[in-house]
C-alpha positions as CSV (number, residue, x, y, z in Angstrom):
1,M,159.2,-90.5,-188.1
2,D,155.5,-90.7,-187.4
3,L,154.8,-92.8,-184.4
4,F,151.1,-93.4,-185.3
5,N,151.7,-93.9,-189.0
6,P,154.8,-96.0,-189.3
7,T,156.7,-96.2,-192.6
8,P,156.3,-99.7,-194.6
9,D,159.8,-100.7,-193.5
10,A,159.0,-100.0,-189.7
11,A,155.7,-101.8,-190.1
12,A,157.6,-104.8,-191.7
13,A,160.1,-104.8,-188.8
14,Q,157.4,-104.6,-186.3
15,A,155.5,-107.6,-188.0
16,S,158.5,-109.6,-188.2
17,Q,159.0,-109.4,-184.1
18,A,155.3,-110.4,-183.7
19,P,154.5,-113.7,-182.1
20,L,154.5,-116.6,-184.5
21,A,150.7,-117.1,-184.1
22,D,150.2,-113.6,-184.9
23,R,152.3,-113.6,-188.1
24,M,150.6,-116.9,-189.2
25,R,147.0,-115.5,-188.8
26,P,145.2,-116.5,-192.1
27,R,144.5,-113.7,-194.4
28,T,141.8,-115.2,-196.6
29,L,139.0,-118.0,-196.1
30,D,141.1,-120.3,-198.2
31,E,144.0,-120.2,-195.6
32,F,141.6,-120.5,-192.6
33,V,141.6,-124.0,-190.9
34,G,138.7,-125.5,-189.1
35,Q,135.0,-124.5,-188.4
36,E,133.7,-126.5,-191.5
37,H,130.3,-126.5,-190.0
38,L,130.2,-122.8,-190.8
39,L,132.4,-122.1,-193.5
40,G,131.9,-125.2,-195.7
41,P,130.0,-124.9,-199.0
42,G,126.5,-123.8,-198.4
43,K,127.1,-123.4,-194.6
44,P,125.5,-120.2,-192.8
45,L,128.5,-118.1,-192.3
46,S,130.0,-118.9,-195.8
47,L,126.7,-117.7,-197.5
48,A,126.7,-114.5,-195.3
49,I,130.0,-113.8,-196.3
50,A,129.3,-114.4,-199.9
51,H,126.1,-112.5,-200.1
52,D,127.8,-109.6,-198.0
53,D,125.1,-109.9,-195.4
54,P,125.4,-106.9,-193.3
55,T,124.0,-108.6,-190.2
56,S,125.8,-108.1,-186.9
57,M,127.3,-111.3,-185.5
58,I,128.8,-112.9,-182.5
59,F,131.5,-115.3,-182.5
60,W,131.2,-117.7,-179.5
61,G,134.0,-120.3,-178.8
62,P,137.2,-121.1,-177.0
63,P,140.4,-119.3,-177.5
64,G,142.4,-119.8,-180.5
65,T,139.6,-121.0,-182.6
66,G,139.8,-118.1,-185.2
67,K,137.3,-115.4,-184.0
68,T,139.4,-112.3,-184.4
69,T,140.8,-113.8,-187.8
70,L,137.3,-114.4,-189.3
71,A,136.3,-110.8,-188.3
72,K,139.5,-109.4,-190.1
73,I,138.9,-111.6,-193.2
74,I,135.2,-110.3,-193.3
75,A,136.4,-106.7,-193.1
76,A,138.9,-107.4,-195.9
77,L,136.5,-109.1,-198.2
78,T,133.9,-106.3,-197.7
79,Q,136.4,-103.7,-198.0
80,A,135.0,-102.2,-194.8
81,T,137.0,-99.9,-192.3
82,F,138.1,-102.3,-189.4
83,I,138.1,-100.9,-185.8
84,E,139.1,-103.3,-183.2
85,F,138.1,-102.8,-179.5
86,S,139.0,-104.7,-176.4
87,A,136.2,-104.9,-173.9
88,V,139.1,-104.8,-171.2
89,M,140.6,-101.4,-172.3
90,S,137.7,-99.5,-173.7
91,G,135.1,-97.5,-171.9
92,I,131.7,-95.7,-172.8
93,K,133.5,-92.3,-174.0
94,E,135.6,-94.2,-176.6
95,I,132.7,-96.3,-177.7
96,K,130.6,-93.2,-178.3
97,A,133.3,-91.4,-180.1
98,V,133.9,-94.2,-182.7
99,M,130.2,-94.7,-183.1
100,L,129.7,-90.9,-184.0
101,A,132.7,-91.4,-186.5
102,A,131.1,-94.5,-188.0
103,E,127.7,-92.7,-188.4
104,K,129.3,-89.9,-190.3
105,A,131.1,-92.3,-192.5
106,A,127.7,-94.3,-193.1
107,G,126.4,-91.0,-194.6
108,F,129.1,-91.3,-197.3
109,R,128.3,-95.0,-197.7
110,S,131.4,-96.0,-196.1
111,R,131.2,-99.2,-194.0
112,T,132.5,-99.7,-190.6
113,I,133.0,-103.0,-188.9
114,L,133.4,-102.7,-185.2
115,F,135.2,-105.8,-183.7
116,I,135.0,-106.1,-179.9
117,D,137.2,-108.8,-178.5
118,E,135.8,-110.2,-175.0
119,I,132.6,-108.5,-175.5
120,H,131.3,-110.4,-172.4
121,R,133.2,-108.1,-170.5
122,F,131.3,-105.2,-171.5
123,N,128.6,-104.3,-168.8
124,K,124.9,-103.3,-169.6
125,A,125.6,-99.7,-169.8
126,Q,128.4,-100.1,-172.4
127,Q,126.4,-102.5,-174.3
128,D,123.5,-100.1,-174.4
129,A,125.9,-97.4,-175.8
130,F,126.5,-98.9,-179.2
131,L,122.9,-100.6,-179.4
132,P,121.2,-97.6,-181.2
133,Y,124.2,-97.8,-183.9
134,V,123.7,-101.5,-184.5
135,E,119.9,-100.8,-184.8
136,R,120.3,-98.3,-187.3
137,G,123.0,-100.2,-189.4
138,S,125.6,-97.5,-188.8
139,I,127.9,-100.1,-187.8
140,R,128.5,-103.8,-188.3
141,L,129.1,-105.3,-185.1
142,I,131.2,-108.4,-184.7
143,G,131.7,-109.5,-181.2
144,A,134.0,-112.3,-180.0
145,T,133.4,-114.1,-176.7
146,T,134.4,-117.3,-175.0
147,E,131.2,-117.1,-172.6
148,N,127.7,-118.2,-173.3
149,P,126.0,-115.0,-175.1
150,S,122.8,-116.0,-173.7
151,F,124.0,-115.2,-170.2
152,E,126.6,-112.3,-170.9
153,L,124.8,-110.1,-173.4
154,I,121.7,-107.9,-173.1
155,A,118.6,-109.5,-174.8
156,A,118.3,-106.4,-177.0
157,L,121.7,-106.7,-178.6
158,L,121.5,-110.4,-178.7
159,S,118.3,-110.1,-180.7
160,R,120.0,-108.1,-183.4
161,C,123.0,-110.2,-183.8
162,R,123.4,-113.8,-185.3
163,V,125.5,-116.1,-183.0
164,Y,127.9,-118.4,-184.6
165,T,129.5,-121.3,-182.5
166,L,133.2,-121.8,-183.2
167,L,134.4,-125.4,-182.0
168,P,137.8,-126.3,-180.9
169,L,140.3,-127.2,-183.6
170,T,140.9,-131.0,-183.9
171,E,144.5,-132.2,-183.4
172,A,144.8,-133.0,-187.2
173,Q,143.8,-129.5,-188.1
174,I,146.3,-128.1,-185.7
175,V,149.0,-130.3,-187.2
176,V,148.0,-128.8,-190.5
177,L,148.9,-125.3,-189.2
178,L,152.1,-126.3,-187.6
179,H,153.3,-127.7,-190.9
180,R,152.3,-124.5,-192.7
181,A,154.3,-122.5,-190.2
182,L,157.2,-124.7,-190.5
183,G,157.2,-124.2,-194.4
184,D,156.3,-120.6,-194.6
185,E,159.6,-118.5,-195.3
186,A,157.9,-115.1,-195.3
187,R,156.0,-115.3,-192.1
188,G,156.7,-118.6,-190.5
189,L,159.8,-120.6,-189.6
190,G,160.8,-121.8,-193.2
191,A,163.5,-119.3,-193.4
192,F,165.4,-120.8,-190.4
193,G,165.6,-124.2,-191.6
194,V,163.9,-125.7,-188.8
195,A,162.3,-129.3,-189.2
196,A,160.1,-131.4,-187.0
197,D,159.4,-135.0,-186.3
198,E,155.6,-135.8,-186.9
199,D,155.4,-137.2,-183.3
200,A,156.7,-133.9,-181.9
201,L,153.9,-132.0,-183.8
202,E,151.4,-134.3,-182.7
203,T,152.5,-133.8,-179.1
204,I,152.2,-130.1,-179.5
205,A,148.8,-130.5,-181.1
206,S,147.5,-132.9,-178.3
207,Y,148.7,-130.5,-175.5
208,A,147.1,-127.3,-177.1
209,S,143.5,-128.3,-176.0
210,G,142.1,-127.3,-179.5
211,D,143.7,-123.8,-179.3
212,A,145.8,-122.8,-182.5
213,R,147.4,-119.9,-180.9
214,N,148.7,-122.1,-178.0
215,A,150.2,-124.7,-180.5
216,L,151.9,-122.0,-182.7
217,N,153.5,-120.2,-179.8
218,A,154.6,-123.7,-178.4
219,L,156.1,-124.4,-181.8
220,D,158.0,-121.0,-181.7
221,V,159.5,-121.9,-178.4
222,A,160.4,-125.4,-179.6
223,A,162.0,-124.0,-182.8
224,S,164.1,-121.7,-180.7
225,L,165.3,-124.7,-178.6
226,A,166.0,-126.8,-181.7
227,G,168.1,-123.9,-182.9
228,E,170.5,-124.3,-180.1
229,Q,171.2,-127.9,-181.0
230,A,172.8,-129.4,-184.1
231,G,170.5,-130.4,-186.7
232,H,168.0,-127.6,-186.0
233,R,165.2,-130.6,-185.6
234,I,162.2,-130.6,-183.3
235,N,161.9,-133.9,-181.6
236,K,159.4,-135.1,-179.0
237,E,161.7,-134.3,-176.2
238,I,162.1,-130.8,-177.4
239,A,158.3,-130.4,-177.8
240,A,157.7,-131.5,-174.5
241,E,160.3,-129.2,-172.9
242,A,158.6,-126.4,-174.9
243,L,155.3,-127.1,-173.6
244,Q,156.4,-127.6,-169.8
245,R,152.8,-128.6,-168.8
246,R,149.5,-129.6,-170.6
247,V,147.4,-126.3,-171.2
248,L,144.1,-127.3,-169.8
249,L,141.1,-125.3,-171.3
250,Y,139.4,-124.1,-168.0
251,D,137.7,-120.9,-166.9
252,K,136.8,-121.0,-163.3
253,Q,134.1,-118.5,-163.8
254,G,132.9,-119.5,-167.0
255,E,131.1,-122.1,-169.2
256,Q,133.9,-124.7,-168.7
257,H,133.5,-124.5,-165.0
258,Y,129.8,-125.5,-165.4
259,D,130.3,-127.9,-168.2
260,I,132.8,-130.1,-166.6
261,I,131.2,-130.0,-163.0
262,S,128.0,-131.2,-164.9
263,A,130.0,-134.0,-166.6
264,L,131.2,-135.1,-163.3
265,H,127.9,-135.1,-161.6
266,K,126.3,-136.9,-164.4
267,S,129.1,-139.4,-164.7
268,V,128.6,-140.1,-161.0
269,R,124.9,-140.5,-161.5
270,N,125.4,-143.0,-164.3
271,S,127.7,-145.2,-162.2
272,D,130.6,-144.6,-164.6
273,V,133.6,-144.7,-162.1
274,D,136.4,-144.0,-164.7
275,A,134.7,-141.0,-166.3
276,S,133.9,-139.8,-162.9
277,L,137.7,-139.9,-161.8
278,Y,138.6,-138.4,-165.1
279,W,136.4,-135.2,-164.7
280,L,137.4,-134.8,-161.0
281,G,141.0,-134.8,-162.2
282,R,140.2,-132.3,-164.8
283,M,138.7,-129.9,-162.3
284,L,141.4,-130.3,-159.8
285,Q,144.5,-130.3,-162.1
286,A,143.0,-127.0,-163.7
287,G,143.2,-125.4,-160.5
288,E,139.5,-125.5,-159.4
289,D,138.8,-124.6,-155.8
290,P,138.8,-128.0,-154.2
291,M,136.4,-127.0,-151.4
292,Y,133.9,-126.2,-154.2
293,V,134.5,-129.8,-155.8
294,A,133.9,-131.1,-152.1
295,R,130.7,-129.2,-151.7
296,R,129.4,-130.5,-155.1
297,I,130.5,-134.1,-153.9
298,V,128.4,-133.7,-150.9
299,R,125.3,-132.7,-153.0
300,M,125.7,-135.7,-155.1
301,A,125.7,-137.9,-152.0
302,V,122.4,-136.6,-151.1
303,E,120.7,-136.1,-154.4
304,D,121.6,-139.1,-156.3
305,V,122.7,-141.8,-153.8
306,G,120.3,-140.7,-150.9
307,L,119.1,-143.4,-148.6
308,A,120.1,-146.3,-150.9
309,A,123.5,-145.8,-149.2
310,P,123.0,-143.3,-146.4
311,E,126.6,-143.9,-145.2
312,A,127.7,-141.9,-148.6
313,L,126.8,-138.6,-146.9
314,N,129.3,-139.2,-143.9
315,L,132.0,-140.5,-146.1
316,C,131.8,-137.5,-148.4
317,L,131.6,-134.9,-145.5
318,S,134.8,-136.9,-144.1
319,A,136.5,-136.4,-147.6
320,R,135.6,-132.7,-147.4
321,D,137.2,-132.5,-143.8
322,A,140.3,-134.4,-145.3
323,M,140.6,-131.9,-148.0
324,H,140.4,-129.0,-145.7
325,F,142.9,-130.5,-143.2
326,L,145.5,-131.7,-145.9
327,G,144.9,-129.4,-148.9
328,P,146.0,-130.4,-152.3
329,P,147.6,-132.5,-153.7
330,E,147.3,-135.2,-150.9
331,G,143.7,-134.1,-150.1
332,D,142.7,-134.9,-153.8
333,L,142.8,-138.5,-153.1
334,A,140.2,-138.1,-150.3
335,L,137.9,-136.5,-153.0
336,A,138.8,-139.3,-155.5
337,Q,137.9,-141.9,-152.9
338,A,134.6,-140.3,-152.2
339,I,133.8,-139.9,-156.0
340,V,134.6,-143.7,-156.5
341,Y,132.3,-144.6,-153.7
342,L,129.6,-142.3,-155.0
343,A,129.9,-143.8,-158.6
344,L,129.8,-147.3,-157.4
345,A,126.9,-146.9,-154.7
346,P,123.3,-147.9,-155.4
347,K,121.5,-144.8,-156.5
348,S,118.2,-143.2,-155.5
349,N,116.8,-139.9,-156.0
350,S,113.7,-140.6,-154.1
351,V,114.3,-138.1,-151.2
352,Y,115.2,-135.4,-153.8
353,T,112.0,-136.0,-155.7
354,A,109.9,-136.2,-152.7
355,Y,111.1,-133.0,-151.3
356,G,110.7,-131.2,-154.7
357,A,107.0,-132.5,-154.7
358,V,106.5,-131.0,-151.2
359,C,107.7,-127.7,-152.2
360,G,105.5,-127.8,-155.2
361,D,102.3,-128.4,-153.1
362,I,103.5,-125.7,-150.6
363,E,103.7,-123.2,-153.6
364,A,100.4,-124.5,-155.1
365,T,98.3,-124.9,-152.1
366,A,96.9,-122.5,-149.3
367,A,99.1,-122.4,-146.1
368,E,96.5,-124.4,-144.2
369,P,96.6,-124.2,-140.2
370,V,98.1,-127.3,-138.3
371,P,95.4,-129.7,-137.6
372,L,94.2,-129.4,-133.9
373,H,95.3,-132.8,-132.7
374,L,99.0,-132.0,-133.9
375,R,99.2,-128.6,-132.1
376,N,101.0,-128.1,-129.0
377,A,98.8,-127.4,-125.8
378,P,101.0,-125.7,-123.1
379,T,98.3,-123.6,-121.6
380,K,94.8,-124.2,-120.3
381,L,93.4,-121.8,-123.0
382,M,94.9,-123.7,-125.7
383,K,93.3,-126.9,-124.2
384,S,89.9,-125.3,-124.0
385,L,90.4,-124.6,-127.7
386,D,90.8,-128.4,-128.4
387,Y,94.6,-127.9,-129.2
388,G,96.0,-131.5,-129.1
389,K,92.5,-133.0,-128.8
390,G,92.5,-136.6,-130.5
391,Y,96.2,-136.8,-130.7
392,Q,97.5,-140.4,-130.2
393,Y,101.0,-141.0,-128.7
394,A,102.6,-143.6,-131.0
395,H,104.7,-145.1,-128.4
396,N,101.4,-146.1,-126.2
397,V,99.7,-147.8,-129.2
398,E,100.2,-151.3,-130.8
399,G,102.9,-151.4,-133.4
400,R,103.8,-147.9,-132.5
401,V,101.8,-146.7,-135.4
402,A,98.5,-144.7,-134.7
403,D,95.8,-144.3,-137.5
404,M,96.1,-140.5,-137.4
405,E,96.2,-138.3,-140.4
406,C,99.3,-135.8,-140.0
407,L,98.9,-133.8,-143.1
408,P,96.4,-130.8,-143.6
409,P,93.2,-131.8,-144.7
410,S,93.5,-130.9,-148.5
411,L,96.6,-133.1,-148.8
412,A,95.3,-136.0,-146.7
413,G,96.6,-139.1,-148.0
414,R,99.2,-137.5,-150.2
415,R,102.3,-139.8,-150.7
416,Y,105.7,-138.0,-151.4
417,Y,108.2,-140.4,-150.8
418,H,108.6,-143.4,-153.1
419,P,111.6,-145.5,-152.1
420,T,113.3,-147.5,-154.8
421,Q,114.5,-151.2,-154.4
422,E,118.1,-150.1,-154.5
423,G,120.6,-150.7,-151.6
424,R,119.5,-149.9,-148.3
425,E,116.3,-148.1,-149.6
426,K,114.7,-151.6,-150.2
427,L,114.4,-151.9,-146.4
428,L,112.8,-148.7,-146.2
429,A,110.2,-149.6,-148.7
430,Q,109.4,-152.8,-146.8
431,R,109.0,-150.8,-143.5
432,M,106.6,-148.2,-145.3
433,D,104.7,-151.3,-146.6
434,E,104.6,-152.4,-142.9
435,V,103.6,-149.2,-141.5
436,A,100.7,-149.0,-144.1
437,R,99.4,-152.4,-143.1
438,I,99.5,-151.6,-139.3
439,R,97.7,-148.3,-139.8
440,A,95.2,-150.0,-142.2
441,G,94.6,-152.8,-139.6
442,K,93.4,-150.1,-137.0
443,R,90.8,-148.4,-139.2
444,K,87.3,-148.8,-138.1
445,P,85.2,-150.3,-141.1
446,K,82.7,-147.8,-142.3
């Protein structure tokens, strides 16, 4: 018996013991479900496959959307040698050995498709190692990633690959796959006589978060549970037992992390309290660090509510302290309370934009010295140099506002803060108008 080249019977036995999701992997484009925006008639990827386009490509999308499957189908259609790498397991030594073999094969007009799963896990040196072979066309690289390739791949490699974005499967598409698995006697569950209620399949599909692999594995568990009962039928209760808990698609270090916190922030900014609570729940239920969420909530208070409701900052800081003191799940309510308040509070980004304008002027203008009348004069020498000369102590003048320019000469008269008419900031706008009138009244006519 050869361990590295198993007999057909041994290979068949090994395949029969593989997970259902692996057994049901589509072998042709006709079997493939989903990604119509890439594989429909006249769509970019279907045209590339039909024309046998040798361009290297990156498949970017969430788990269970068919990235590996598409790579294997392309290899079969082009009759190329298919080599599969895992970025987690492979190093530069293995990469170079495979590249040299592929280059020799290319000399005999033999094609090699190198599929790299989780290509975003390769560091810059590893990506550089196979870049020359991609450039020379010795290999056709197909990379799969759940992370944004713009951030994770080196520019030189990315420029030589075509990026295809794969979308999560819809619930209807997943139900189609589940029906296929139930009816397939050769690779699926058809030989076991297992049936399923439609609402049970819909339950599994809704809990899969667009991941076909998750759905098929859950169906496999549900079929085992149903096999222990009379009738061998999967109902909604059995499906729920197989699922145990909804699988939330969320990577705390990846794009989902940034997408969902973005959705939360923008929902708060738009005063959509229900959406704000939903996205907060998505983050916390998926295991996000609650203190990270608390910090972002404090940021929302100062960036989007600001002085329209200045008490929002204290409330959010209190919510952060409550979460730190209680921890989840009790502390989740403190964050939820803060989110509801922020969403419904009057909004102003006036301080945010004012400070941004200040930073812009600091960057664009010279660092002028402080005007003499604003300088501190603790010594006789400084006083002799006119430090503090002309300064007016506001508490000693009428209205407690002096007609005195406090900005550098090149920025004299510049206005940064423009309060809105929202909430408490409306009062600040009235006060600014009052200060301007007092100051104007003290100016000497020219």
